[in-house]
C-alpha positions in Angstrom: 16.6 -21.6 -24.6 15.1 -25.0 -23.8 12.0 -25.5 -25.9 9.2 -27.6 -24.4 6.1 -29.3 -25.7 3.8 -29.2 -22.6 3.8 -28.4 -18.9 2.0 -30.1 -16.0 2.4 -30.3 -12.3 3.3 -33.5 -10.5 1.9 -33.8 -7.0 3.3 -36.2 -4.5 0.3 -37.7 -2.8 -0.9 -41.1 -1.5 -4.1 -42.9 -2.6 -3.8 -42.7 -6.3 -7.0 -44.7 -6.8 -9.2 -42.0 -5.0 -7.4 -39.2 -6.9 -8.0 -41.0 -10.2 -11.7 -41.6 -9.5 -12.1 -38.0 -8.5 -10.6 -36.4 -11.6 -12.2 -38.9 -14.0 -15.7 -38.6 -12.6 -15.7 -34.9 -11.7 -13.8 -33.4 -14.7 -13.6 -36.1 -17.4 -9.9 -36.7 -17.3 -8.5 -39.9 -18.7 -5.8 -41.9 -17.0 -3.2 -42.3 -19.7 -0.8 -44.0 -17.3 -1.8 -45.6 -14.0 0.3 -47.8 -11.7 -1.3 -47.6 -8.2 2.1 -48.4 -6.6 3.9 -45.5 -8.4 2.3 -42.9 -10.6 -0.9 -41.6 -12.2 -0.9 -39.3 -15.3 -4.2 -37.7 -16.3 -5.1 -35.9 -19.5 -8.3 -34.0 -20.3 -9.3 -35.2 -23.8 -11.2 -32.0 -24.4 -8.5 -29.5 -23.5 -5.2 -31.4 -23.3 -4.7 -30.2 -19.7 -2.4 -32.7 -17.8 -1.9 -33.6 -14.1 0.5 -36.1 -12.6 0.5 -37.7 -9.2 3.4 -39.6 -7.7 3.1 -41.7 -4.5 5.5 -40.6 -1.6 8.5 -42.7 -0.7 8.9 -44.4 -4.0 12.4 -46.0 -4.1 13.2 -44.9 -7.7 12.7 -41.2 -6.9 15.1 -38.8 -5.3 14.6 -38.0 -1.6 13.0 -34.6 -2.3 10.1 -36.4 -4.0 9.5 -38.7 -1.0 7.5 -36.2 1.0 3.8 -35.9 0.5 2.8 -32.5 -0.8 1.7 -29.9 1.7 -1.6 -28.8 0.2 -1.6 -25.4 1.9 -0.8 -22.7 -0.6 -1.4 -24.9 -3.7 -4.3 -24.0 -6.0 -4.9 -25.4 -9.5 -7.3 -23.3 -11.6 -9.6 -24.9 -14.2 -11.3 -22.4 -16.5 -14.9 -23.1 -17.4 -17.5 -21.5 -19.7 -20.2 -21.3 -16.9 -19.1 -21.4 -13.3 -22.7 -21.2 -12.0 -23.6 -24.4 -13.9 -20.3 -26.0 -12.8 -21.1 -25.1 -9.2 -24.5 -26.8 -9.5 -22.8 -29.9 -10.9 -20.2 -29.9 -8.1 -23.0 -29.8 -5.5 -24.9 -32.6 -7.3 -21.7 -34.8 -7.3 -21.2 -34.0 -3.5 -17.7 -32.6 -4.2 -15.9 -31.1 -1.2 -16.7 -27.4 -1.8 -14.2 -25.4 0.2 -15.2 -21.9 -1.1 -18.8 -21.2 -2.3 -19.4 -19.5 -5.6 -18.8 -15.8 -5.7 -18.2 -13.0 -8.2 -15.0 -11.0 -7.9 -14.6 -7.4 -8.9 -11.6 -8.2 -11.1 -13.8 -10.2 -13.5 -14.2 -13.7 -12.3 -17.0 -16.0 -11.0 -15.5 -18.9 -9.2 -15.6 -21.5 -6.4 -13.2 -24.0 -5.1 -13.3 -27.7 -4.4 -10.8 -29.9 -2.7 -9.5 -33.1 -4.3 -8.6 -36.3 -2.4 -4.9 -35.2 -2.1 -6.0 -32.0 -0.3 -5.3 -29.8 -3.3 -7.7 -26.9 -4.0 -9.2 -26.7 -7.4 -10.4 -23.2 -8.4 -13.2 -23.5 -10.9 -13.1 -20.1 -12.7 -15.2 -18.3 -15.3 -13.8 -15.0 -16.6 -16.4 -12.3 -17.2 -16.2 -8.9 -18.8 -16.1 -6.0 -16.4 -18.3 -3.0 -17.1 -16.4 0.2 -18.1 -15.8 2.7 -15.3 
């Protein structure tokens, strides 16, 4: 078995400056590595959650990492304590809200925003379901 210390997605996307600004201002991530011609690595100081972004067509990367990510079908979930409050904050920051807040029968309140790479971010609060 291979033991690992952490896990994070790496998304191939252009415009690392806009992506960096989005995640730093909207969610409080810190850019622990940033080279606008190559790679952006973000870490949340409060939770340790990590995200990586690599520009397309970088000559040091294998061909399969040259293509920009197709955002369809990709969702990253960020769990929050209070989705209603987070939704109000997202609206106040004029984030691109692609799904309004709603409560699901399986025990979630959530909404989705879209980042500058086109990736959907599902902002989720887990709630207890009443006994049936």
